[in-house]
N, C-alpha and C positions, 0 to 999 in steps of 0.2 A: 104215338105220334099221329097215326092214321086211323084212330079208333072212331067209329061212328058210321053214319050211312054215307056210302060213296056215291057221288053224283056223277053226271057225264063229264064234267070238267076234270074230275079225278081221273077217269079212264083215258080221256084224251091226254092228259098229262103223263100218264104211265106209259101210253104208246110212244110219245115224244121222247120220254126218257129212255125207253128201250132201244128205239131206232138210233138215237144220238149215241147211246153207249156202244152199240154195235158198230156204228160208223167210226168212232174214236178208236176202238179196239182194233179195228181192221187197218186203220192208217198206222197205228203203232206197230201192229204185228208185221205188216208188209215192210215198214221201214227197218225195223230191227232184224227181222228173221230172213225174209226173202232178199232184201238188198244187202244184207250183211253189215248194216250199220251205215251211217253217213257221216261226213265230215261237217265241220262247223258251218261252212258255206252252203252246204245242202239243207241243213236244219232251218235256215232263215226262210226258205221257200215253204217249209211245212208249218209255219206259225199260223197262218190264216185257216188251213184245213184243221188244225188241232183246236184252235181257239173257237171256231164255229160250234163243234159239237159240245165243247164245255159250257158254252153259253146256253145251248139248247137243253143240256142236262139240268142247269140251274132253273130254266124256264119250266121244264117238266116237273122238277121237284116243287116249285112254287105252285103250279096248277094243282098238283097232287095235295099239297098242304091246304090250299084254299078250297079244294073241291070236296072236303069232308064236312058234313052236317053233324052238329053235335046232338 
C-alpha cells in the first residue's frame, strides 16, 4: 500500500496519524481505566473528543496514501 518514494506529505500524514491515535487512546484509557467507566449520560459528552481524532486518523491515512510516488 505504501510502496514507493515517500514525500513530505506522507511524513506529515504519518505525524498526524500518530498524534491523533495517541490522543484517541488517551481519551479511551482515561475513560475506561481511570474513571472506572461511565454511564450513558457521560458518554454523550465524549462524542466530540472521540470523533475528532478519528477524523484526523482518516485524514492522516489519506495523506499517507497520496504522499507516495510510484
